[in-house]
C-alpha positions as CSV (number, residue, x, y, z in Angstrom):
1,X,0.0,0.0,0.0
2,X,2.9,2.4,0.9
3,X,4.4,1.7,-2.5
4,X,1.2,2.5,-4.3
5,X,0.8,5.8,-2.4
6,X,4.5,6.7,-3.2
7,X,3.8,6.1,-6.9
8,X,0.7,8.2,-6.9
9,X,2.6,11.1,-5.1
10,X,5.4,10.9,-7.7
11,X,2.9,10.9,-10.6
12,X,1.1,13.8,-9.0
13,X,4.3,15.8,-8.9
14,X,4.8,15.3,-12.7
15,X,1.1,16.2,-13.5
16,X,1.1,19.3,-11.3
17,X,4.4,20.5,-12.8
18,X,3.1,20.1,-16.4
19,X,-0.4,21.6,-15.8
20,X,0.4,24.4,-13.3
21,X,4.0,25.3,-14.0
22,X,4.2,24.8,-17.8
23,X,0.6,25.6,-18.6
24,X,0.3,22.4,-20.7
25,X,-3.4,21.5,-20.2
26,X,-5.2,18.2,-20.8
27,X,-7.1,17.7,-24.0
28,X,-10.8,18.2,-24.0
29,X,-11.9,14.7,-25.0
30,X,-14.9,12.4,-24.5
31,X,-15.4,10.5,-21.3
32,X,-14.6,7.2,-23.0
33,X,-11.1,8.5,-23.9
34,X,-10.3,9.3,-20.3
35,X,-11.7,5.9,-19.2
36,X,-9.2,4.2,-21.6
37,X,-6.4,6.5,-20.4
38,X,-7.3,5.6,-16.8
39,X,-7.3,1.9,-17.5
40,X,-3.9,2.1,-19.2
41,X,-2.5,4.0,-16.2
42,X,-3.9,1.5,-13.7
43,X,-2.6,-1.5,-15.7
44,X,0.9,0.1,-15.9
45,X,1.0,0.6,-12.1
46,X,-0.4,-2.9,-11.3
47,X,2.0,-4.7,-13.7
48,X,4.9,-2.7,-12.3
49,X,4.0,-3.7,-8.7
50,X,3.5,-7.4,-9.7
51,X,6.9,-7.5,-11.4
52,X,8.5,-5.6,-8.4
53,X,9.5,-2.6,-10.4
54,X,10.7,0.4,-8.3
55,X,8.3,3.3,-7.7
56,X,10.4,5.6,-9.9
57,X,10.3,3.3,-12.9
58,X,6.5,2.7,-12.5
59,X,5.7,6.4,-12.2
60,X,8.1,7.2,-15.2
61,X,6.2,4.7,-17.4
62,X,2.8,5.8,-16.2
63,X,3.7,9.4,-16.9
64,X,5.0,8.5,-20.4
65,X,1.6,7.0,-21.3
66,X,-0.1,10.2,-20.2
67,X,1.8,12.4,-22.7
68,X,-0.8,11.9,-25.6
69,X,-3.5,13.2,-23.2
70,X,-1.8,16.6,-23.0
71,X,-2.6,19.5,-25.3
72,X,0.0,21.7,-27.0
73,X,3.1,21.2,-29.1
74,X,4.3,17.6,-29.1
75,X,8.0,18.7,-29.4
76,X,7.7,20.7,-26.1
77,X,5.6,18.0,-24.3
78,X,8.1,15.2,-25.1
79,X,11.2,17.4,-24.7
80,X,10.3,18.6,-21.2
81,X,9.0,15.2,-20.0
82,X,12.3,13.7,-18.9
83,X,13.7,16.9,-17.4
84,X,10.6,17.7,-15.3
85,X,10.2,14.1,-14.2
86,X,13.9,13.7,-13.6
87,X,14.1,16.9,-11.5
88,X,11.3,15.7,-9.3
89,X,12.8,12.3,-8.9
90,X,16.3,13.8,-8.2
91,X,14.9,16.1,-5.5
92,X,13.0,13.1,-3.9
93,X,16.2,11.1,-3.9
94,X,18.2,13.9,-2.2
95,X,15.5,14.1,0.5
96,X,15.5,10.3,0.7
97,X,19.2,10.2,1.3
98,X,18.8,12.8,4.0
99,X,16.1,10.8,5.7
100,X,18.4,7.7,5.4
101,X,21.2,9.4,7.3
102,X,18.7,10.6,9.9
103,X,17.7,7.0,10.3
104,X,14.0,7.7,9.9
105,X,11.6,4.7,9.8
106,X,10.5,3.5,6.4
107,X,6.9,4.7,6.6
108,X,8.1,8.2,7.6
109,X,10.8,8.2,4.9
110,X,8.2,8.0,2.1
111,X,6.7,11.3,3.1
112,X,10.1,12.8,3.9
113,X,11.1,12.1,0.3
114,X,8.1,13.7,-1.5
115,X,6.9,16.4,0.9
116,X,9.8,18.9,0.4
117,X,9.5,18.5,-3.4
118,X,5.8,19.1,-3.3
119,X,6.5,22.2,-1.3
120,X,9.0,23.5,-3.9
121,X,6.7,22.8,-6.8
122,X,3.8,24.7,-5.1
123,X,6.2,27.6,-4.2
124,X,7.3,27.7,-7.9
125,X,3.7,27.8,-9.0
126,X,3.0,30.9,-6.8
127,X,6.3,32.5,-8.1
128,X,5.2,31.9,-11.7
129,X,2.0,33.8,-11.1
130,X,4.2,36.9,-10.8
131,X,4.2,38.7,-14.2
132,X,7.9,39.5,-14.0
133,X,9.1,36.0,-13.2
134,X,11.7,34.6,-15.5
135,X,10.0,31.6,-17.0
136,X,6.8,33.3,-18.0
137,X,6.0,32.9,-21.8
138,X,9.0,30.7,-22.5
139,X,9.2,28.7,-25.7
140,X,12.2,26.4,-25.6
141,X,14.3,25.8,-28.8
142,X,15.4,22.4,-29.9
143,X,19.0,23.1,-28.8
144,X,17.8,24.2,-25.3
145,X,15.7,21.1,-24.9
146,X,18.6,18.9,-25.9
147,X,20.9,20.6,-23.4
148,X,18.4,20.3,-20.6
149,X,17.9,16.6,-21.3
150,X,21.7,15.9,-21.4
151,X,22.2,17.5,-17.9
152,X,19.1,15.6,-16.6
153,X,20.8,12.4,-17.8
154,X,24.0,13.2,-15.9
155,X,22.0,14.0,-12.7
156,X,20.0,10.8,-13.1
157,X,23.3,8.8,-13.2
158,X,24.4,10.5,-10.0
159,X,21.0,9.9,-8.4
160,X,21.3,6.2,-9.2
161,X,24.5,6.1,-7.2
162,X,22.9,7.9,-4.4
163,X,20.1,5.4,-4.4
164,X,22.7,2.6,-4.0
165,X,24.2,4.3,-1.1
166,X,20.8,4.6,0.5
167,X,20.2,0.9,0.1
168,X,23.5,0.2,1.9
169,X,25.7,-0.5,-1.2
170,X,28.0,2.4,-0.5
171,X,31.3,0.5,-0.7
172,X,34.0,2.8,0.5
173,X,33.6,6.2,2.1
174,X,35.4,7.8,-0.8
175,X,32.7,6.6,-3.2
176,X,30.1,8.4,-1.1
177,X,32.1,11.6,-1.2
178,X,32.5,11.3,-5.0
179,X,28.9,10.7,-5.6
180,X,27.8,13.6,-3.5
181,X,30.3,15.9,-5.1
182,X,29.3,14.8,-8.7
183,X,25.6,15.3,-7.8
184,X,26.2,18.8,-6.5
185,X,28.3,19.7,-9.5
186,X,25.8,18.4,-12.0
187,X,23.0,20.1,-10.2
188,X,24.8,23.4,-10.1
189,X,25.6,23.2,-13.8
190,X,22.1,22.2,-14.6
191,X,20.6,25.1,-12.6
192,X,23.0,27.6,-14.1
193,X,22.1,26.3,-17.6
194,X,18.4,26.7,-16.9
195,X,18.9,30.1,-15.4
196,X,21.0,31.3,-18.4
197,X,18.2,30.2,-20.7
198,X,15.6,32.0,-18.7
199,X,17.8,35.1,-18.5
200,X,18.6,35.1,-22.2
201,X,14.9,34.8,-22.9
202,X,14.1,37.7,-20.6
203,X,16.7,39.8,-22.4
204,X,15.1,38.9,-25.7
205,X,11.7,39.9,-24.4
206,X,13.1,43.3,-23.2
207,X,14.6,43.8,-26.7
208,X,11.2,43.1,-28.2
209,X,9.6,45.6,-25.9
210,X,12.1,48.3,-26.8
211,X,11.6,47.6,-30.5
212,X,7.8,47.8,-30.0
213,X,8.2,51.1,-28.2
214,X,10.4,52.4,-31.0
215,X,7.8,51.3,-33.6
216,X,5.0,52.9,-31.6
217,X,6.9,56.2,-31.4
218,X,7.5,56.1,-35.2
219,X,3.7,55.5,-35.7
220,X,2.9,58.4,-33.4
221,X,5.3,60.6,-35.3
222,X,3.8,59.5,-38.7
223,X,0.3,60.1,-37.4
224,X,1.2,63.6,-36.1
225,X,3.0,64.4,-39.4
226,X,-0.1,63.3,-41.4
227,X,-2.4,65.5,-39.3
228,X,0.0,68.5,-39.5
229,X,0.3,68.1,-43.3
230,X,-3.5,68.1,-43.5
231,X,-3.8,71.2,-41.3
232,X,-1.1,72.9,-43.5
233,X,-3.0,72.1,-46.7
234,X,-6.2,73.4,-45.1
235,X,-4.7,76.7,-44.0
236,X,-3.0,77.2,-47.4
237,X,-6.4,76.5,-49.0
238,X,-8.1,79.1,-46.8
239,X,-5.3,81.7,-47.5
240,X,-5.5,81.1,-51.3
241,X,-9.3,81.1,-51.2
242,X,-9.4,84.6,-49.8
243,X,-7.0,85.8,-52.6
244,X,-9.1,84.1,-55.3
245,X,-12.3,85.6,-54.0
246,X,-10.8,89.1,-54.1
247,X,-9.7,88.6,-57.7
248,X,-13.1,87.2,-58.7
249,X,-14.9,90.1,-56.9
250,X,-12.6,92.6,-58.7
251,X,-13.3,91.1,-62.2
252,X,-17.0,91.0,-61.5
253,X,-17.1,94.7,-60.5
254,X,-15.3,95.6,-63.8
255,X,-17.7,93.3,-65.7
256,X,-14.8,91.5,-67.2
257,X,-16.9,88.4,-67.8
258,X,-14.6,86.6,-70.3
259,X,-11.6,87.0,-67.9
260,X,-13.8,85.9,-65.0
261,X,-14.9,82.7,-66.8
262,X,-11.3,81.9,-67.8
263,X,-10.1,82.5,-64.2
264,X,-12.8,80.2,-62.8
265,X,-12.0,77.5,-65.3
266,X,-8.4,77.6,-64.3
267,X,-9.3,77.4,-60.7
268,X,-11.5,74.3,-61.3
269,X,-8.7,72.6,-63.3
270,X,-6.0,73.2,-60.7
271,X,-8.2,72.8,-57.6
272,X,-7.4,69.7,-55.5
273,X,-10.0,69.7,-52.7
274,X,-8.8,68.9,-49.3
275,X,-9.5,65.2,-48.7
276,X,-11.1,65.2,-45.2
277,X,-13.6,62.4,-45.9
278,X,-14.0,59.8,-43.1
279,X,-12.8,56.4,-44.2
280,X,-13.0,54.3,-41.1
281,X,-14.5,56.8,-38.6
282,X,-11.3,56.6,-36.5
283,X,-9.5,60.0,-36.6
284,X,-6.0,58.6,-36.1
285,X,-6.5,55.7,-38.6
286,X,-8.1,58.0,-41.2
287,X,-5.1,60.4,-40.9
288,X,-2.8,57.5,-41.8
289,X,-5.0,56.1,-44.6
290,X,-5.4,59.6,-46.2
291,X,-1.7,60.1,-46.1
292,X,-1.0,56.9,-47.9
293,X,-3.8,57.5,-50.3
294,X,-2.1,60.7,-51.3
295,X,1.2,58.9,-51.7
296,X,-0.5,56.3,-54.0
297,X,-1.9,59.1,-56.2
298,X,1.5,60.8,-56.4
299,X,3.1,57.5,-57.6
300,X,0.3,56.5,-59.9
301,X,-0.8,53.6,-57.8
302,X,-4.4,52.7,-57.3
303,X,-5.7,52.2,-53.8
304,X,-9.1,50.5,-53.0
305,X,-10.1,50.8,-49.4
306,X,-13.1,49.4,-47.5
307,X,-12.1,50.0,-43.8
308,X,-14.6,49.3,-41.1
309,X,-13.4,48.9,-37.4
310,X,-15.0,47.5,-34.3
311,X,-17.6,49.6,-32.6
312,X,-15.5,49.5,-29.5
313,X,-11.9,48.9,-30.4
314,X,-10.0,46.5,-28.2
315,X,-7.0,47.3,-30.2
316,X,-5.4,50.7,-29.4
317,X,-5.3,53.4,-32.0
318,X,-1.5,53.4,-32.1
319,X,-1.4,49.7,-32.8
320,X,-4.0,50.0,-35.6
321,X,-1.9,52.8,-37.1
322,X,1.2,50.5,-37.0
323,X,-0.7,47.8,-38.8
324,X,-2.2,49.9,-41.5
325,X,0.9,52.1,-41.9
326,X,3.2,49.1,-42.4
327,X,0.8,47.2,-44.7
328,X,0.5,50.2,-47.0
329,X,4.2,51.2,-46.8
330,X,5.3,47.8,-47.8
331,X,2.6,47.6,-50.6
332,X,3.7,51.0,-52.1
333,X,7.3,49.9,-52.0
334,X,6.5,46.7,-53.9
335,X,4.3,48.3,-56.5
336,X,5.1,50.2,-59.7
337,X,3.0,52.8,-61.5
338,X,-0.3,51.4,-62.8
339,X,-0.5,48.7,-60.0
340,X,-3.4,48.6,-57.5
341,X,-3.5,47.9,-53.8
342,X,-6.6,46.5,-52.1
343,X,-7.2,47.0,-48.4
344,X,-10.3,45.6,-46.5
345,X,-11.1,45.4,-42.8
346,X,-14.3,44.4,-41.1
347,X,-15.5,43.1,-37.6
348,X,-15.7,39.4,-37.3
349,X,-16.9,37.6,-34.1
350,X,-15.7,40.4,-31.8
351,X,-12.4,40.5,-33.6
352,X,-11.1,42.6,-36.4
353,X,-10.2,41.0,-39.8
354,X,-7.8,42.9,-42.0
355,X,-6.9,41.7,-45.5
356,X,-4.7,43.3,-48.1
357,X,-3.1,42.3,-51.4
358,X,-0.9,44.0,-54.0
359,X,1.3,43.0,-56.9
360,X,5.0,42.7,-56.2
361,X,8.0,43.2,-58.5
362,X,10.4,41.4,-56.2
363,X,10.9,37.7,-55.8
364,X,9.4,36.8,-52.4
365,X,9.7,33.5,-50.5
366,X,7.8,32.7,-47.3
367,X,9.5,30.3,-44.8
368,X,7.9,29.5,-41.5
369,X,5.9,32.8,-41.5
370,X,9.1,34.8,-42.2
371,X,9.6,36.7,-45.5
372,X,12.7,36.2,-47.6
373,X,13.7,38.4,-50.5
374,X,16.3,38.8,-53.2
375,X,16.6,42.5,-52.5
376,X,20.1,43.8,-51.5
377,X,18.7,45.4,-48.3
378,X,17.7,42.2,-46.6
379,X,18.1,43.5,-43.1
380,X,15.6,46.3,-43.6
381,X,13.2,44.5,-45.9
382,X,10.5,42.7,-43.9
383,X,11.0,45.0,-41.0
384,X,7.5,46.3,-41.5
385,X,6.1,42.8,-41.3
386,X,8.0,42.3,-38.0
387,X,6.3,45.4,-36.6
388,X,2.9,44.0,-37.7
389,X,3.8,40.6,-36.2
390,X,4.7,42.3,-32.9
391,X,1.3,44.0,-32.7
392,X,-0.6,40.8,-33.6
393,X,1.3,38.8,-31.0
394,X,0.5,41.4,-28.4
395,X,-3.2,40.7,-28.8
396,X,-2.8,36.9,-29.4
397,X,-4.0,37.3,-32.9
398,X,-3.4,35.4,-36.2
399,X,-1.2,36.5,-39.0
400,X,-1.0,34.8,-42.4
401,X,1.2,35.9,-45.3
402,X,1.6,34.3,-48.7
403,X,3.1,35.2,-52.0
404,X,2.1,33.5,-55.3
405,X,1.6,34.4,-58.9
406,X,3.2,37.8,-58.5
407,X,0.7,38.8,-55.7
408,X,1.5,39.4,-52.0
409,X,-1.4,38.7,-49.6
410,X,-1.6,39.4,-45.9
411,X,-4.5,38.4,-43.6
412,X,-4.8,39.4,-39.9
413,X,-7.3,38.5,-37.3
414,X,-6.9,40.5,-34.1
């Protein structure tokens, strides 16, 4: 009975670490699926007990059969399985060795092994809830997963020697010292490696934040410039209008009808009315859209826009400006005179769907959601898409880009 309780406690540590620490949830499946999973787990435990497997081996196998029941990326689920399980087992082994030297009775030793580890796991869970804790929003790379698994294997070897000491097969005193030293060394290296990964990821997150702030400031500047340009045109129009009205009034007083008609025709030919028509209904976004519409007209590029935003935007105006500004900037850069850009946005299930397409004169390749180009300025090209991606990720949205048959398409759900 004690062995069964020990196995359940070990398995519980693994499940808690996966669900609460790594946020890897169980799949939402039918009851029959979970009945089958439960029967497999029960059979694994019973067979292990019958064949006198150790609690560690039984819980390791039982946890392995649980992996398909977890949601999320299989690479991460499998890559973190052995390190998480190995770390729990290693901690339990250390507490077990301590209880062995304290000469605790066997039924007390079981709880002495698992209780401190449970305490550390629960403490880690509460630390994780802090927004600034290091392992929040981590996504391990393949290299990082391999490194973690290698160090876990070294620690497991040392833990095996510790278990032999605990069972009385310690041989000489020097072996005990060697095993303890090796265990401590491997554990320190392991923890330093994990910490360096966490620290490196935090630095990357800070760099992303700085980049996002820079892009936001650029969008604000562009928005202000567009508004100032519009105001400048408006004041110039008012100033010129007063002069034109005086000239018309003077010619009318002198009854110079032919000159008056010619003057008015010239005004109509040269007049370019101030474009202050609402496009989306959002002042900030409309300022950006009108600015790029003028740029398209100057470059002989057509621009078709049907922009409708959410009644109550969950996306900040600055972020919307970043998206629309970078979409149109990249599109204008890719087009030549006579081409046409199409931009559409509309509410969809409490989200905003944005779609745009344009011809492109550059060879573009898409690889894993990243854009590749044959242009010489490879560092700068695609920077606009990175800005868009940063905003989409901020709101947990979806970004799809594709290039085929000389057309570039971008779809955003945010």
